C-alpha positions in Angstrom: 88.5 -18.1 117.1 85.5 -16.8 119.1 83.7 -13.9 118.0 81.8 -11.3 120.2 78.8 -9.5 118.4 76.6 -5.9 119.2 73.8 -4.6 118.4 72.3 -1.4 120.1 71.4 0.4 116.5 67.7 0.2 117.4 65.4 0.0 120.3 66.2 -3.5 121.2 70.1 -4.7 122.2 71.3 -8.0 121.4 74.7 -9.6 121.9 76.1 -12.7 121.2 79.5 -15.1 120.8 80.2 -17.5 118.5 83.2 -20.0 119.1 84.9 -22.3 116.4 81.7 -21.9 114.1 79.3 -22.5 116.6 76.7 -19.8 118.0 77.3 -20.4 122.2 74.9 -17.8 123.2 73.0 -14.7 123.0 70.9 -12.5 124.9 68.3 -10.1 123.2 66.5 -7.7 125.3 64.0 -5.7 124.0 62.6 -4.1 128.1 62.5 -0.7 127.8 65.8 0.1 129.8 68.8 2.4 127.9 71.2 0.5 125.9 73.6 2.0 128.6 72.0 0.5 131.2 72.0 -2.6 129.6 74.7 -3.6 127.2 77.9 -3.8 129.7 76.1 -5.8 132.2 74.5 -8.7 129.3 78.2 -8.8 127.4 79.9 -10.0 131.4 76.6 -12.2 131.9 77.3 -13.7 128.0 80.4 -14.4 128.7 79.7 -15.7 132.6 77.3 -18.3 131.1 79.1 -19.8 128.2 82.0 -19.9 130.7 84.5 -17.9 128.3 86.9 -15.5 129.0 87.0 -11.9 126.7 91.0 -12.5 126.9 90.1 -15.2 124.2 88.2 -12.9 122.0 89.7 -13.1 118.2 86.9 -10.6 116.5 84.3 -8.2 117.5 81.4 -7.1 115.1 78.5 -4.6 115.8 75.4 -2.9 113.9 76.9 0.1 112.9 73.5 1.7 111.4 71.0 3.1 110.5 69.0 3.4 113.3 69.3 5.3 116.4 71.5 7.6 116.6 72.0 6.9 120.1 71.9 3.4 119.9 75.0 3.0 117.0 76.8 5.6 119.2 76.6 3.1 121.9 77.3 0.6 120.1 80.4 1.4 117.2 82.1 2.8 121.0 81.8 0.0 123.1 82.9 -2.6 119.8 86.2 -0.4 119.5 86.7 0.0 123.2 86.7 -3.5 123.5 88.7 -3.9 120.0 91.4 -1.1 121.6 91.2 -3.0 125.0 91.9 -6.7 123.4 94.2 -5.3 120.2 91.5 -7.4 118.2 90.0 -6.3 114.6 86.3 -4.9 114.9 83.9 -5.0 111.8 80.4 -3.1 111.2 77.6 -3.6 109.3 74.5 -2.5 107.9 71.6 -2.8 110.4 69.3 -3.4 107.7 71.6 -6.3 106.2 71.6 -7.9 109.7 67.8 -7.9 109.3 67.9 -9.4 106.1 70.5 -11.9 106.0 68.5 -14.9 107.6 66.1 -14.7 104.5 68.8 -14.7 101.9 68.1 -17.6 100.7 64.2 -17.3 100.1 63.1 -17.0 96.0 59.6 -15.8 96.4 60.0 -12.8 98.3 61.5 -9.7 98.1 63.1 -8.7 101.7 62.7 -5.2 103.0 64.1 -4.7 106.5 62.6 -1.1 107.5 63.7 0.6 110.8 61.0 3.1 112.4 61.9 6.9 111.4 58.9 9.0 112.7 56.7 10.8 110.7 55.9 8.3 108.3 59.2 7.7 107.2 61.4 4.7 107.7 65.2 3.7 107.7 64.9 1.0 104.8 66.7 -1.5 101.7 65.6 -4.4 99.6 67.1 -7.8 99.1 66.2 -10.2 96.7 68.3 -13.7 97.1 70.7 -11.9 98.6 71.6 -8.9 96.6 70.1 -5.5 97.4 67.9 -4.0 95.1 66.7 -1.3 96.6 69.4 1.1 98.1 69.5 2.0 102.1 67.8 5.6 103.1 65.5 7.7 105.2 62.6 7.0 103.2 58.6 8.2 103.5 56.7 4.9 103.5 54.8 5.8 100.8 57.8 6.1 98.4 59.4 3.1 99.8 55.8 1.5 98.5 56.8 2.6 95.3 59.9 1.3 95.0 58.9 -1.8 96.7 56.6 -2.5 93.7 59.1 -1.7 90.8 62.0 -3.9 92.0 58.9 -6.4 92.4 58.2 -6.2 89.0 61.6 -6.0 87.6 62.7 -9.2 89.5 58.5 -10.7 88.9 58.3 -11.3 92.6 54.4 -11.3 93.7 54.9 -10.5 97.4 57.6 -8.4 99.6 58.1 -9.1 103.4 58.5 -6.8 105.4 60.5 -7.0 108.9 61.8 -4.3 111.3 60.1 -1.6 114.0 59.1 -0.1 110.8 56.4 -2.8 110.0 53.7 -0.9 111.9 53.2 1.4 108.9 52.9 -0.6 106.2 50.0 -2.9 107.8 48.0 -0.2 106.0 49.4 -0.7 102.3 47.8 -3.9 101.2 47.8 -4.2 97.6 49.3 -2.2 94.8 50.2 -2.9 90.8 50.1 -6.7 92.1 52.6 -6.8 94.9 51.2 -8.2 98.0 52.7 -6.7 101.2 53.4 -9.1 104.5 54.0 -7.8 107.6 56.3 -10.0 109.7 55.7 -10.9 113.3 57.4 -8.9 116.0 59.8 -11.7 117.0 61.2 -11.2 113.1 61.8 -7.7 114.1 64.5 -7.5 116.0 68.2 -7.1 114.5 70.0 -10.1 116.2 73.5 -10.5 117.8 74.1 -14.3 116.6 73.8 -13.2 112.9 76.1 -10.2 113.3 78.7 -13.1 115.3 78.4 -15.0 111.6 78.9 -12.2 109.5 81.9 -11.3 111.7 83.8 -14.7 111.5 83.1 -14.5 107.6 84.9 -11.0 107.8 87.3 -12.4 110.0 88.5 -15.0 107.7 88.0 -13.1 104.4 90.3 -10.2 106.2 92.8 -12.6 107.7 95.7 -10.2 106.4 94.2 -6.9 107.7 95.7 -5.0 111.2 93.2 -4.5 113.7 94.0 -0.8 113.8 93.0 -0.9 109.9 89.7 -2.4 110.8 89.3 0.2 113.9 89.4 3.2 111.1 87.0 1.5 108.8 84.4 1.3 112.0 82.2 4.4 111.5 78.5 5.2 112.4 76.4 4.9 109.5 73.7 7.1 110.4 72.1 8.0 106.6 70.4 10.7 108.4 69.0 11.6 111.7 65.1 11.2 112.8 63.8 14.8 113.6 63.3 14.0 116.9 67.1 13.4 117.0 67.7 16.4 114.6 65.8 18.2 117.6 67.4 16.8 120.6 70.7 17.7 118.8 69.7 21.5 118.7 69.5 22.0 121.9 71.9 23.5 124.2 73.5 21.3 126.2 72.7 22.0 130.0 75.7 22.9 132.4 
């Protein structure tokens, strides 16, 4: 069962192929190019380097947001386009959950994926042992910091791990009410296609009776809310 996974929801781009329960390959880029420039060439390169064909695909998964309005739209529309053409199911997953999954067995820390939303704001949520304990939203960093402390107290945790593109805003948070903040390095900041591929495989097996068309209807962009820059961009009249 071959799975293609796609993420273009943030500044990075990641694609992965998984087959028979094993990762075949992954390409992750953060080279300053637009996703429209890198996504399809990366997918084509991945199939070529893994000696696989798109006709072998059984399902596709993508990060459906939150994140960049344009990036989410590119990832979801590309995934749906491939799914339509191949008549296979397509599944969407929260970008924040994708970032948190690799740490789901950590019993010592609150896991806080954060995506930069500009103006001292982040798209963020928090997880403990795989369970969501702070709902995803567009938060002021200071407000989210208070929610971290409340969740840490509720679950008797002394430290929170901050990961993602919004992590830099937490370097100055330090100590608050006994909950330490640890900001993880940049290699932990990027949503990975390999994680989405594994999540897609599980979703496919769990919902084996779902028709491809049903899955396409469920896969929608998950914006939460737009950043201020994106709101301003959308207000600008189109050039003719």
